C-alpha positions as CSV (number, residue, x, y, z in Angstrom):
1,X,-10.6,-43.3,23.2
2,X,-7.4,-45.3,22.9
3,X,-7.5,-48.1,20.4
4,X,-5.9,-51.5,21.0
5,X,-2.2,-51.0,20.3
6,X,-2.1,-53.4,17.4
7,X,-3.2,-53.7,13.8
8,X,-2.6,-50.1,13.0
9,X,-2.3,-49.7,9.3
10,X,-0.3,-46.8,7.8
11,X,-0.9,-45.5,4.3
12,X,1.5,-43.0,2.7
13,X,0.3,-40.7,0.0
14,X,3.3,-39.5,-1.9
15,X,1.9,-38.3,-5.2
16,X,-1.0,-36.2,-6.6
17,X,-2.5,-39.4,-8.0
18,X,-2.4,-41.0,-4.5
19,X,-4.3,-38.0,-3.1
20,X,-6.9,-38.1,-5.9
21,X,-7.6,-41.8,-5.3
22,X,-8.0,-41.3,-1.5
23,X,-9.8,-37.9,-1.7
24,X,-13.4,-39.1,-1.4
25,X,-12.6,-41.0,1.9
26,X,-10.5,-38.1,3.1
27,X,-13.3,-35.5,2.5
28,X,-15.9,-37.8,4.1
29,X,-13.6,-38.1,7.2
30,X,-13.2,-34.3,7.5
31,X,-16.9,-33.7,7.1
32,X,-18.3,-36.5,9.4
33,X,-15.6,-37.9,11.7
34,X,-13.3,-34.9,12.7
35,X,-13.5,-31.4,14.1
36,X,-10.0,-30.6,12.7
37,X,-8.7,-29.6,9.3
38,X,-7.8,-26.2,7.8
39,X,-7.5,-24.6,4.5
40,X,-3.9,-25.7,3.7
41,X,-4.7,-29.2,4.8
42,X,-7.6,-29.6,2.3
43,X,-6.8,-32.3,-0.4
44,X,-7.7,-29.9,-3.2
45,X,-5.5,-27.2,-1.9
46,X,-2.5,-29.5,-1.3
47,X,-2.8,-30.6,-4.9
48,X,-3.2,-27.1,-6.1
49,X,-0.3,-25.7,-4.1
50,X,2.0,-28.6,-5.1
51,X,1.4,-27.8,-8.7
52,X,1.7,-24.0,-8.1
53,X,5.0,-24.2,-6.3
54,X,6.5,-26.9,-8.5
55,X,9.0,-28.0,-5.9
56,X,6.7,-29.7,-3.4
57,X,6.1,-33.4,-3.2
58,X,3.0,-34.5,-1.2
59,X,3.7,-36.6,1.9
60,X,0.6,-37.6,3.8
61,X,0.2,-40.2,6.4
62,X,-3.1,-41.9,7.1
63,X,-3.4,-44.1,10.2
64,X,-6.3,-46.7,10.2
65,X,-7.6,-49.4,12.5
66,X,-9.9,-51.9,10.9
67,X,-10.3,-49.6,7.9
68,X,-11.4,-46.7,10.1
69,X,-9.3,-43.5,9.8
70,X,-7.8,-42.5,13.2
71,X,-5.9,-39.5,12.0
72,X,-4.4,-37.8,8.9
73,X,-1.1,-36.0,8.8
74,X,-0.9,-33.8,5.7
75,X,2.6,-32.7,4.7
76,X,4.9,-31.8,1.8
77,X,8.5,-32.5,1.2
78,X,10.8,-29.9,-0.4
79,X,14.5,-29.9,-1.0
80,X,15.8,-26.6,0.5
81,X,19.1,-25.2,1.7
82,X,19.6,-24.4,5.3
83,X,21.3,-21.2,6.4
84,X,22.9,-20.0,9.6
85,X,21.8,-16.5,10.5
86,X,23.2,-14.2,13.1
87,X,22.2,-10.5,12.8
88,X,23.1,-9.5,9.2
89,X,25.6,-12.4,8.8
90,X,24.5,-15.4,6.8
91,X,26.4,-18.7,6.3
92,X,25.2,-21.2,3.7
93,X,24.4,-24.7,5.0
94,X,23.6,-28.1,3.6
95,X,20.6,-28.8,1.3
96,X,18.1,-30.9,3.1
97,X,14.8,-32.7,2.4
98,X,12.4,-30.7,4.6
99,X,9.1,-32.3,5.6
100,X,6.6,-29.5,6.5
101,X,3.6,-30.6,8.5
102,X,0.8,-28.4,7.1
103,X,-0.9,-26.2,9.6
104,X,1.6,-27.7,12.0
105,X,-1.2,-30.0,13.1
106,X,-2.7,-33.5,12.8
107,X,-6.3,-34.1,11.8
108,X,-7.7,-36.3,14.5
109,X,-10.9,-38.4,14.5
110,X,-13.4,-37.3,17.1
111,X,-12.8,-38.9,20.6
112,X,-9.4,-40.4,19.7
113,X,-6.6,-40.4,22.2
114,X,-4.3,-37.7,20.9
115,X,-1.1,-38.9,22.6
116,X,-1.7,-42.4,21.3
117,X,-2.0,-41.2,17.7
118,X,1.0,-38.9,18.0
119,X,3.2,-41.6,19.3
120,X,2.2,-43.9,16.4
121,X,2.8,-41.1,14.0
122,X,6.3,-40.4,15.4
123,X,7.2,-44.0,15.4
124,X,6.1,-44.2,11.7
125,X,8.0,-41.1,10.8
126,X,11.2,-42.3,12.6
127,X,11.1,-45.5,10.6
128,X,10.8,-43.4,7.3
129,X,14.1,-41.6,7.9
130,X,15.2,-42.3,4.3
131,X,12.4,-40.1,3.0
132,X,13.3,-36.8,4.7
133,X,16.0,-35.1,6.9
134,X,14.0,-32.8,9.2
135,X,10.4,-31.8,10.1
136,X,9.2,-28.2,10.2
137,X,6.3,-27.0,12.3
138,X,5.9,-23.5,11.0
139,X,3.5,-22.2,13.7
140,X,3.2,-24.4,16.7
141,X,0.5,-23.1,19.2
142,X,1.0,-24.0,22.8
143,X,-2.5,-25.6,22.9
144,X,-1.6,-27.9,20.0
145,X,-1.6,-31.6,21.1
146,X,1.8,-31.9,19.4
147,X,3.2,-29.3,21.7
148,X,1.8,-30.9,24.8
149,X,3.0,-34.3,23.7
150,X,6.6,-33.2,23.4
151,X,6.5,-31.3,26.7
152,X,5.4,-34.4,28.5
153,X,7.7,-36.9,26.7
154,X,10.8,-34.8,25.9
155,X,13.2,-37.4,27.3
156,X,11.4,-40.4,25.6
157,X,10.4,-38.9,22.2
158,X,12.0,-40.2,19.1
159,X,12.4,-36.6,17.8
160,X,13.6,-33.5,19.6
161,X,11.4,-30.4,19.5
162,X,13.5,-27.3,18.8
163,X,12.0,-23.8,18.9
164,X,13.9,-21.5,16.6
165,X,13.6,-18.5,18.9
166,X,13.6,-17.9,22.7
167,X,10.9,-15.3,22.1
168,X,7.4,-16.6,21.8
169,X,4.9,-14.5,19.8
170,X,1.2,-15.1,19.3
171,X,-1.5,-16.3,16.9
172,X,-4.2,-13.7,16.8
173,X,-7.9,-14.4,16.3
174,X,-11.2,-12.5,16.3
175,X,-14.2,-14.5,17.4
176,X,-17.1,-12.7,15.8
177,X,-19.8,-11.4,18.1
178,X,-23.4,-11.3,17.2
179,X,-23.1,-8.0,15.3
180,X,-20.4,-5.5,14.3
181,X,-21.8,-3.0,16.8
182,X,-21.6,-5.6,19.6
183,X,-17.9,-6.0,18.9
184,X,-17.4,-2.2,18.8
185,X,-19.0,-2.0,22.2
186,X,-16.3,-4.3,23.6
187,X,-13.6,-1.7,22.8
188,X,-12.4,1.1,25.0
189,X,-13.8,4.5,24.2
190,X,-10.7,5.9,22.5
191,X,-10.2,2.7,20.4
192,X,-13.9,2.8,19.4
193,X,-13.6,6.4,18.3
194,X,-10.4,5.7,16.4
195,X,-12.0,2.8,14.5
196,X,-15.0,5.0,13.4
197,X,-12.9,8.0,12.7
198,X,-10.4,6.3,10.4
199,X,-13.1,5.2,7.9
200,X,-14.9,8.5,8.1
201,X,-11.7,10.5,7.6
202,X,-10.9,8.4,4.5
203,X,-14.3,9.1,2.9
204,X,-14.2,12.8,3.8
205,X,-10.7,13.2,2.5
206,X,-11.5,11.5,-0.8
207,X,-15.2,12.1,-1.5
208,X,-16.7,9.9,-4.3
209,X,-13.3,8.4,-5.0
210,X,-13.3,5.4,-2.6
211,X,-14.0,1.9,-4.0
212,X,-14.0,-1.1,-1.7
213,X,-13.9,-4.4,-3.6
214,X,-14.6,-7.9,-2.5
215,X,-12.8,-10.6,-4.6
216,X,-14.6,-13.9,-4.5
217,X,-15.4,-14.9,-8.1
218,X,-13.3,-16.4,-10.9
219,X,-14.2,-13.4,-13.1
220,X,-12.6,-11.1,-10.4
221,X,-9.2,-12.6,-10.5
222,X,-7.6,-11.1,-13.7
223,X,-8.3,-7.5,-12.7
224,X,-7.4,-8.1,-9.1
225,X,-4.0,-9.6,-9.8
226,X,-3.2,-6.8,-12.3
227,X,-4.1,-4.2,-9.7
228,X,-2.1,-6.1,-7.1
229,X,0.9,-6.1,-9.5
230,X,0.5,-2.3,-9.7
231,X,0.3,-1.8,-6.0
232,X,2.8,-4.4,-4.6
233,X,6.0,-2.5,-5.6
234,X,4.8,0.4,-3.3
235,X,4.4,-1.8,-0.2
236,X,6.9,-2.2,2.6
237,X,7.1,-5.9,1.8
238,X,8.5,-5.2,-1.7
239,X,11.0,-2.7,-0.2
240,X,12.1,-5.3,2.5
241,X,11.9,-8.6,0.6
242,X,12.1,-7.5,-3.0
243,X,9.5,-7.2,-5.7
244,X,7.9,-10.1,-7.5
245,X,5.4,-10.3,-10.3
246,X,1.9,-11.1,-8.9
247,X,-0.1,-11.6,-12.1
248,X,1.8,-14.4,-13.9
249,X,-0.2,-17.2,-15.5
250,X,0.5,-19.6,-12.7
251,X,-0.9,-17.0,-10.2
252,X,-4.0,-16.6,-12.3
253,X,-4.6,-20.3,-12.4
254,X,-3.9,-20.7,-8.7
255,X,-6.4,-18.0,-7.5
256,X,-9.0,-18.9,-10.1
257,X,-9.0,-22.4,-8.7
258,X,-9.4,-21.2,-5.1
259,X,-12.3,-19.0,-6.2
260,X,-13.8,-21.9,-8.1
261,X,-13.7,-24.0,-4.9
262,X,-15.5,-21.3,-3.1
263,X,-12.7,-20.5,-0.7
264,X,-11.5,-17.1,-1.9
265,X,-12.6,-14.0,0.0
266,X,-10.1,-11.2,-0.6
267,X,-10.3,-7.4,-0.6
268,X,-9.0,-4.4,-2.5
269,X,-9.3,-0.7,-1.6
270,X,-8.9,1.9,-4.4
271,X,-8.7,5.7,-4.3
272,X,-9.6,7.4,-7.6
273,X,-9.3,4.0,-9.3
274,X,-5.7,3.6,-7.9
275,X,-5.2,0.5,-5.7
276,X,-3.9,1.5,-2.3
277,X,-4.4,-1.5,0.0
278,X,-5.2,-5.2,-0.3
279,X,-5.8,-8.3,1.7
280,X,-5.5,-11.8,0.2
281,X,-7.7,-14.1,2.4
282,X,-9.6,-17.3,2.4
283,X,-12.7,-18.5,4.1
284,X,-12.7,-22.2,4.7
285,X,-15.4,-23.9,6.8
286,X,-16.0,-21.4,9.7
287,X,-12.6,-19.6,9.5
288,X,-11.7,-16.5,7.6
289,X,-7.9,-16.5,7.3
290,X,-5.7,-13.5,6.3
291,X,-2.9,-14.8,4.1
292,X,-1.2,-11.5,3.0
293,X,-1.9,-7.8,3.6
294,X,-0.2,-4.8,2.1
295,X,-0.7,-1.1,1.4
296,X,0.8,1.8,-0.5
297,X,3.4,3.4,1.9
298,X,2.4,6.8,0.6
299,X,-0.9,6.5,2.5
300,X,0.5,5.3,5.8
301,X,0.0,8.7,7.5
302,X,-3.8,8.2,7.3
303,X,-3.6,4.5,8.5
304,X,-4.8,3.1,5.2
305,X,-4.0,-0.5,6.2
306,X,-5.9,-0.3,9.5
307,X,-8.8,1.4,7.7
308,X,-9.0,-1.5,5.2
309,X,-9.1,-3.9,8.1
310,X,-12.0,-2.1,9.8
311,X,-13.9,-2.1,6.5
312,X,-13.2,-5.8,6.0
313,X,-14.4,-6.7,9.5
314,X,-17.6,-4.8,9.0
315,X,-18.1,-6.7,5.7
316,X,-17.5,-10.1,7.5
317,X,-20.2,-9.2,10.0
318,X,-22.7,-8.2,7.2
319,X,-22.9,-11.4,5.2
320,X,-21.4,-15.0,4.9
321,X,-20.3,-14.4,8.5
322,X,-17.5,-16.8,9.6
323,X,-17.1,-17.8,13.3
324,X,-13.4,-16.9,13.5
325,X,-11.1,-14.4,11.8
326,X,-7.5,-15.4,12.0
327,X,-4.7,-12.9,11.5
328,X,-2.1,-15.6,11.9
329,X,1.3,-15.6,13.6
330,X,3.3,-12.5,14.7
331,X,2.6,-9.6,17.0
332,X,1.4,-6.3,15.7
333,X,-0.6,-3.3,17.1
334,X,-3.4,-3.6,14.6
335,X,-3.9,-7.2,15.6
336,X,-4.2,-6.2,19.3
337,X,-6.9,-3.8,18.4
338,X,-8.9,-6.1,16.0
339,X,-8.5,-9.4,17.9
340,X,-10.1,-10.7,21.0
341,X,-8.1,-13.9,21.4
342,X,-4.4,-14.8,21.3
343,X,-2.4,-18.0,21.8
344,X,1.3,-18.2,22.4
345,X,3.1,-19.9,19.5
346,X,6.5,-20.4,17.9
347,X,8.3,-21.8,14.9
348,X,9.9,-25.2,15.6
349,X,11.6,-28.2,14.1
350,X,11.5,-31.9,15.0
351,X,15.1,-33.1,14.7
352,X,17.0,-36.3,14.6
353,X,20.6,-37.0,15.3
354,X,21.9,-36.1,11.8
355,X,23.6,-33.1,10.1
356,X,20.3,-31.2,9.7
357,X,19.4,-31.7,13.4
358,X,22.9,-30.4,14.5
359,X,22.5,-27.4,12.2
360,X,19.2,-26.5,13.7
361,X,20.5,-26.9,17.2
362,X,23.4,-24.6,16.4
363,X,21.0,-22.0,14.9
364,X,18.8,-22.0,18.1
365,X,21.9,-21.3,20.1
366,X,22.7,-18.3,17.8
367,X,19.2,-17.1,18.0
368,X,19.3,-17.2,21.8
369,X,22.6,-15.3,21.9
370,X,21.3,-12.7,19.4
371,X,18.1,-12.2,21.4
372,X,20.0,-11.6,24.7
373,X,22.5,-9.2,23.0
374,X,19.7,-7.2,21.4
375,X,18.0,-7.0,24.8
376,X,21.0,-5.5,26.5
377,X,21.7,-3.1,23.5
378,X,18.2,-1.8,23.9
379,X,18.5,-1.6,27.6
380,X,21.6,0.6,27.3
381,X,20.3,2.5,24.3
382,X,23.1,1.3,22.0
383,X,20.8,-0.5,19.4
384,X,20.6,2.4,17.0
385,X,24.4,2.9,17.0
386,X,25.1,-0.7,16.3
387,X,22.4,-0.8,13.6
388,X,24.1,2.1,11.8
389,X,27.5,0.4,12.0
390,X,26.1,-2.9,10.6
391,X,24.4,-1.1,7.7
392,X,27.8,0.1,6.6
393,X,29.1,-3.4,6.4
């Protein structure tokens, strides 16, 4: 349905107070007039995350016609420095006001013409250029109406869509079957045996020492974050990106609120009371979404991360069963085993003709060059030698 192209009213929510005042109408729209909307687009979560981060300003557009909501575009603005990256080399860039479209998607009313809404949204955003410098779409799926819109109108669009990498990866999902055994029966024989053997091996190797915890309640949070703080320094994430305290008071308040809203469904695996693997996840509407996973590298030889995933999947089938399990963006072997659906996706920016846009354009060129160089280094088996040379720099 395409409304008459007139009398479109635009409301901007630019504060937590604005969100609170509009929240009843927003929630009613999601529940009764739309099939869209994800965890990070929920008004409660936007308010909570803005407070938790401390550097985010809400920026939400609501388009209406005759007081009826056509679509909602939830976003946040954050001042952040850009940086040029090429291999191990980094060059600091300008500080910009980055508008992040949450979930990289628009919440449409049922039956509305997507292209019409997107064109009105882009027109509105273009006229608000004093509010932000650049727009980020963190994970843009190829089936997203935004992606299709820019493919069809690339020469007419007010913004340019710039993918940050020439290599497209995937968003991985598991659409739950009727039962866990039904899903197992869809696997190849060797994969099915591996799935069962991993869990069985763990219990045989550590009899009476395995504890599998589900974290959903406010009363679970204190111990969970303390155990996470103990485990995290032993994960590959900490070794790669650096350690960070996981049980500060702001973390406690953040996860307690998510639990109180009924959206938290996380997991912890312990061996002899020692935390060895975790998954922070949420269940919102019919979607279970993995937010962060990690495990003690000491137990990698027995596939402790994969074992936890199998145990989680069985638990999801056993009670409060969601329709979809989302493992998010990025390719990985464990996702290929666990998931039965994938969609091509990529990180992208919507740019204007300004300094930030020029910076992103240059970065995409560097990314393309690096991707091609890496391809030829691997082809001629020179990648390990070059990596060793760069590590000495």
